[in-house]
C-alpha positions as CSV (number, residue, x, y, z in Angstrom):
1,M,15.2,3.2,-34.4
2,F,18.2,2.6,-36.6
3,E,20.2,1.5,-33.6
4,N,17.9,-1.4,-33.0
5,S,17.5,-2.4,-36.7
6,T,18.4,-5.9,-37.7
7,Y,21.3,-4.5,-39.8
8,I,23.0,-2.6,-37.0
9,I,22.4,-5.4,-34.4
10,E,24.0,-8.0,-36.7
11,K,26.9,-5.7,-37.6
12,Y,27.4,-4.9,-33.9
13,R,27.4,-8.6,-33.0
14,A,29.9,-9.4,-35.9
15,N,32.3,-6.6,-35.1
16,T,32.4,-6.6,-31.3
17,I,32.7,-9.0,-28.5
18,S,29.0,-8.7,-27.8
19,L,27.9,-11.9,-29.5
20,D,24.8,-12.2,-27.3
21,Y,23.5,-8.7,-28.1
22,F,19.9,-8.7,-29.5
23,G,19.0,-5.0,-29.2
24,D,18.2,-2.5,-26.5
25,S,15.5,-3.1,-23.9
26,V,12.7,-0.6,-23.4
27,L,14.3,0.4,-20.1
28,N,17.7,0.9,-21.8
29,S,16.1,3.1,-24.5
30,V,14.3,5.2,-21.8
31,G,17.7,5.5,-20.0
32,D,19.3,6.7,-23.2
33,V,16.6,9.4,-23.7
34,I,17.1,10.5,-20.0
35,A,20.9,10.6,-20.4
36,C,20.5,12.6,-23.6
37,G,18.4,15.2,-21.8
38,V,20.9,15.4,-19.0
39,G,23.6,15.8,-21.6
40,F,21.8,18.7,-23.2
41,W,21.3,20.3,-19.7
42,I,25.0,19.9,-18.9
43,A,26.0,21.3,-22.3
44,A,23.7,24.3,-21.8
45,R,25.3,25.0,-18.4
46,F,29.0,24.3,-19.3
47,G,29.2,25.9,-22.7
48,W,31.0,24.5,-25.8
49,W,34.6,23.9,-24.6
50,R,33.8,22.6,-21.1
51,S,31.2,20.3,-22.6
52,L,33.7,18.9,-25.1
53,A,36.3,18.4,-22.2
54,F,33.6,16.7,-20.1
55,F,32.7,14.4,-23.1
56,I,36.4,13.5,-23.6
57,L,36.8,12.9,-19.8
58,V,33.8,10.6,-19.7
59,E,35.0,8.7,-22.8
60,V,38.5,8.1,-21.3
61,V,37.1,7.0,-18.0
62,L,34.7,4.5,-19.6
63,M,37.5,3.1,-21.8
64,L,39.7,2.6,-18.8
65,W,37.0,1.4,-16.4
66,I,34.8,-0.9,-18.5
67,R,36.7,-1.0,-21.9
68,D,33.7,0.4,-23.7
69,S,32.5,3.8,-24.8
70,L,30.5,5.6,-27.5
71,L,33.7,6.3,-29.6
72,L,34.8,2.6,-29.4
73,N,31.4,1.5,-30.5
74,I,31.4,3.8,-33.5
75,V,35.0,2.8,-34.5
76,M,34.1,-0.9,-34.2
77,L,30.9,-0.5,-36.3
78,I,32.7,1.5,-39.1
79,H,36.0,-0.4,-39.2
80,P,36.6,-3.2,-36.6
81,F,40.1,-3.6,-35.2
82,E,41.0,-7.0,-33.9
83,A,43.3,-5.4,-31.3
84,I,40.5,-3.4,-29.8
85,K,38.3,-6.5,-29.8
86,S,40.9,-8.5,-28.0
87,W,41.6,-5.6,-25.5
88,Q,37.8,-5.3,-24.7
89,A,37.7,-9.1,-24.1
90,G,40.6,-8.8,-21.7
91,M,43.0,-10.8,-23.7
């Protein structure tokens, strides 16, 4: 619920290149819940260290492939960097 609050949406729009972001759709939120469940299942099967390695691998792949990831979103919400914003925009 906090993720789709007006405060977070405005902060996200101000600190990232996603100026047209207005919050998650219901379908996106359902997808997030499903992905969370799959993540718990993977973590239960892999164990702590392999789960952490898998998380890092996924983050790196997403950063290189689509220039976006959970860690980049957290960094940009807490302390936005113009260099990251420019890189994500492809400049």
